[in-house]
N, C-alpha and C positions, 0 to 999 in steps of 0.2 A: 486048851490050855485056851484062855478067852483072848481074843486078837491084844488087847491093850499089853496083856503081858509077853504075846511075842511080840511087838515093835520095844517095851524094855528091852528083852533080854538081848535083840539085835542090836537096838543102839550101846548095849553096857559090852557086846561082845565085838560090836565093827565100831568104835566113835568116831573115824576117819570115814567112812561109809556115809554112815550116816550123817557127818554134814559136808559130805558133797551132795548127800540126795536133798537135805534141806535147802540147800543154797539153788540147786537147781530147781525147786519146787517153788522158791520165792521168784524166781526170776521168770520163769514160766506165770504166777499170778501178776507180773507186773506187767508181763508181756499183753497179757489178758487184757488187764485193763485200759492200757494201749490202746490195743485193738476197741475196745466195747467203744471206747471216749473220740477216735476216729472217725468208727462208724456211726457215734449219736452225732457229731457233728455235721459229718459228710450227709445225713437224714434230714440235718435240720436245715444244713443249706441247700439241701435239693428241693425239703418244704418250699423252704423262702424265696426261692428261684422262679420253682413251677407250680402252686400250688396256694402260695398264700393269696396271690392276688386275684385267683380263679373264683369265682362265684361256686357253690355247694354242691348243685348240679353237676358242674363240670365235671368237679371230683368224684362224686359218685358214679357218670357216666365210665369214665375213664376205668375207675374199679369192677364195674360190672361189664364191661367189653372184657378186660381183663380176664375176668376169671370165666365168661362164653371163649374166651379165646384159647384159654387152658383147658374147658373142657373137650373141644373141638382139636386141639393138637394131640389129648390121650386120646382120641379117635383114630387119629391117623396113626400114632404109633403102633394102635395095636394093629392097623390094615396095613401098615408097612412090613409087621414081624409076619402075620399071618397070611397075606394074600402075597404080597412081593416077596416073602422069605428073606428080610433084610434083618441082618445080626449083627451086633456088636457095635463096636466103632462105625460100620456103617449105616444102622440101623438111628443111630447115637445123631448121627451128620444129617442125613436127610430125610428124616420125619415130618417135619413139623418146615419144608420147606413152602408150601402153599399159604401157611398161618404168617410166616416170615413176607411173603409178597402181598400177603392181606396188609398189614401192616407197612409195607413199604408203600405201597398204594396210597394207604389213610393220608399219610406225613404229606405226601407229593397233593393229594387232592388239598387239603390244608392249607398249603403253601399255597397252588393256584385262587384258592376261596379270597386269600388275601390280598394278591397282588391283584389279580384278574375277576375276582368276585365269582369266579363260576368254578366248581371242582371239575370241570373239563370230562376227559375220557380216565383220569386216574378214578372219578367217583364212580365210571359204570364196571371198572376193573375189580373195584373192592365187593361189587356185588356179584361181579362174575365169578372171584374167587374165592366170594364167601360159600357162595352156592355150589362149589365143585367140590370142596371142601366138609362142604354137609352131606351131598349124597355119598363119596367117597367111605367117609365117616359111619355112613349107613349100611352100605355093603356087608359090613363085617360085622353087622349087630346079631347078636341071639335070639331076639325077639322082636314081635312088632314095637311092642313100648321102648325100647331102647334104641331101635331105629328110628323113631316119632323123636326121641329126646334127641338122639345126634343128630336129625337134621333139626330141630329146634334150636340148639345150641350157639352155630353158628351165626343163622338170622338174626338171633338177639343180638349182637356182640353188633351187627352190620346196620339193623336200624339205630341202637343205640349212635352210634358212629354219627349216619343219617340227622339225628335230630340234634345230638350237638352242631353237625354242619351248619343246620338251618336256624340253630340259637347265632350262631357265628354269622350265620348270610345276614340274618335283620339284626344282629350290633353293626355292622358292617355299614351297610346299603340303607339301612332303614324300612327296608320293606321285606314282602315275602316274597317266595318265588312265582306261585299263580294264585289266584283268588277264586274259589271255587263257587260255582255259581248256584250249588244246591248245600247248604250249609243247615246245623240245626235253628241257627238262627235266624236264620231267611225264612225258614220253613213257618217259627213261630212268630214272624211279624205278619205275616203272608195270612195266619189263621187269627191275625189279632189279636195274638196272648202277648206279645211283648212290643216295646216302643223302641222306634229306630233311635230318638235321641235320647237324651238322660233326661228327661223330665221327672218329675217326682210325682206322686199318685194326685198329690192337691191338685198340679198343677194342669195333672191330664182330667181332672175331673171339673175343673172348673172351665176348661178352654170346649168341651164335651156340651158341658151345660149352656156357658154364652153362644155357640154355634146350634144347639135345637133354638135358641130364641130367637138367632135371624134369620133359621129357617121358617121358621111360624111366624115370624113377620112378614118374611117374603113370602109365605105361603098367604097370609091371610089380605096381602094386598094386593096380590092377584086375581084374588076372587073378588073382592071387589071393584078392580078398574074389567074384569071382566063382567061383570052384573048378575054376581050370584046371587040362587036363592038366598032368604032371609036365614031358612033350616042351616045351609051348608057355611053364611058367616057365621052364624051360634058357636056353630063347631069348631070353624078355624079360630075365633076368637076367644073361646074357651080355652080351647090347646095352648095358643100364643098368652092368656093370664096364668095360667097354669105354669109353662115354662118358666114364665117369669118368675114365680112365686118361688120356685124352685131354684132357680138362678140367685134372687137375693138370698134364700135362707143359707146355701151352700157355700155360694163362690165372693160373699163380703159383697154383692155388686152397689148395694147404694152407698158405700164408702170408700171401695176401691177404686182411687180413678185411671190405675192402670188397665184396670178391667173393663169400664168403664168404654174407655179409650179403644181395646180391643172390642168391646160390641158394639160401637159403633164403627171403626174398620170394616168388621164384618158385614155390618146391615149394608155400609155406605157401597161395599165391592156387589153385594146380591143384588140390591136394586140398580146396579149399574152395568148391569152383564149386558146389555143390549148394544150397549158402546161401545164396546171390544170392535164391534163389525166397521166402526168409523174410525177406528185405529189408524193412522199416517206411521207405523214407524221408522224411523232412517237406515235408507239401505246399507250394512256396514261395507260393503266394497265398493260404496257410490265414489267418487274422487271428489273432494271437496271444493268448492267454488268460494276465489277470493270476492268479498265484494268491495266493490269502489269505496273509498276511505269518504269522498266528497259525494256520496250518492243522498239523495234526498229520500224524506218517507212518504210514502203513496200519497199522493192529495184523492181524499173521496170526497162524498155529498158528506151534510152535516145530519142526513140520517142515515150515511154509511155504515161500515164495517169499522171506519177509521173513528170518525165523532158520530157516532151513535144519538147525540144530544146535543142541543145549542149551548146550554151552561156548563155540561160536564169540561173537566178539566184537562185541557189538552197535554199538559205530562202525564196525565196517569193513561192517556191512550197509548202511547209510544212502551210503555213498560210491560216487560214479558212477562209474565206470570213465574214466582218463583218455583224451584222445583222443592218440593218438599215431602218428607213422606206420612205415610198415614197417620200417625200419631201427631203430629206439627199441623196437619190438615184438622183434624180433630179440635185441638185446642185453639187454632184461629177461628172454627164456627162456633165454639164457646163464648168465645170474645165477641164477634160479630152478632149474635142471640143477644147476649147481656147487652150490647150496645143499644140493638134495635130496641130490646124489651125498656130500656132507659129512657130511649126517647118518645117511643111511644106512653109510655106515661106520664112525659111532658108535654103527650096531645102534640108533639113533634113526627111527621114520617120522612125518615131521612133519605136522601139520598142514593144510589148506589155510588157514587163516589164519594159522599160522605163515611159508608160502611168500608169501603176499600181506604180510607187515607185513616181512618182512625183505629183500625183492627191489624190493617196489612195483608187483609183477603186479595186476588186481584180481581180488576173491576169485573171482569166476563162472571167470575163465580158468584162476586156481590149481586150480579144482575140477576142472575139465576134464583138465588135465595131471596133475595126481595121480592120477586116476582111470585113467590109461594107464601112468604110473611106476608105480603100485604092485604092476599084473601082472607088473614084471620080476623075474626070479629071487630077487636080494636082501633086496630087497622083500616078496616075496611069502613068503618061510620067514621073515622076521620077523612078517609077523600071520599066519601056522600057526601060530606055536610061542606067540604072546599068545591065538590061540585055542583050544589044545590046554592051556595052562596055567593060562588065565583063566578061559577061554569069552568072549574079549571078542570080538564081531564089530565088523569094524573099519567105522565110519561116515564116516570122515575127519576125526575129531574129538577122539577118544581122545589122550593121550602116549604113545609106545612110549618108555618109559626102561631104559637099561641100565645095569645093575650097575659098581660102580665096577669102573676096568680092574685088573687083577690079571696077575702075571707069568708066572702058570699058573694059569689059568682053568680052575673047579673044571666038569667038562662037565656034572655035573646040580645046577648053578645055575641056576634061572629066566633068562631072557632079557628077561623084559619083565614088567613089575608093575603092579598097577591104580595108576591115575590119578599115575601119578609117585610113589608113595610106594617106600619100601624092598620088598623080598618076604620074604614071610614064609614063613617054611621050618618 
């Protein structure tokens, strides 16, 4: 007889019993629904409390460590039954005492991390108890593969816990525990295969090409100052020209002002390397000496260090050189050069004080570059004309004044005059 016919026959023969069974079945369904709903709400609440604010890697670490701990507990279950002879409730109560101790130590270590920023002795206990559990589980293995597996499972759980602690330590303190001296990154930087900074490939290539130009210029200058042979000078100048061509082609040196300033800064540093031995940096631990408020500046001779020339402005002598970086220095030098060329075009050889006042350079720097620029052909011709016509020796102080421009200047008209006065014929 089919089951449906049996149920129908039983319901017609026992209507009261059938009704009672239906009521009990309905009550069981309601209870099952309530239990499932409660379990769902409890799970959702637990998830929102413990897992919603955690990153995905922390949740995966907990899941993987729980699986590995379960594998280790299963090995201890077999060890307690086969080796220790535990059975029944005693075996159920005692088989996983090491795993419970591992979890307890891990919780305490996490609390120490949050309060004292260190896992402390509980962090060491996690590794010791994990190793003990791994060894005991592998002793009851039936094959070498099973022994290796039971050794690896607890160690994997401990490693995942350690990585989770390292992430939390870095999150709390902002630093890692140690800094390795030998890392793949350090090795790649040492071999020249990686960059320390976050510069792009274009920036790195431009910097290297500009450095090659600066080094080639320094090499050519050193050979010229050493009186090298013509062949060596030709080789050095050819290399400098080639490096400059490549820099202009690949770095946009002709139009990029920032890279022009970078090149000038490198050349300035390389050309003045010998000046490092004359530097007198301040002693950081030397006490500061307070100068008297009414102290007068030292009086030196007119040709001394205080007043190097007769008609230099005294107020400029006492101005200390402003502290500027290399980019600002390069900009000031370009401005001074432009001012010099403009005055030379007017047949006017400016003084060092004029250059310093008009461009903002320090007087010492203006003197240094004026001494170089006055050797150029145009400036030298003006100075020679002043000497031939008036016997004026250039000391960096006299003003070289041009006569008023005329459409057709008379070649016999003197180019320079004394102290800015009109020329006397």
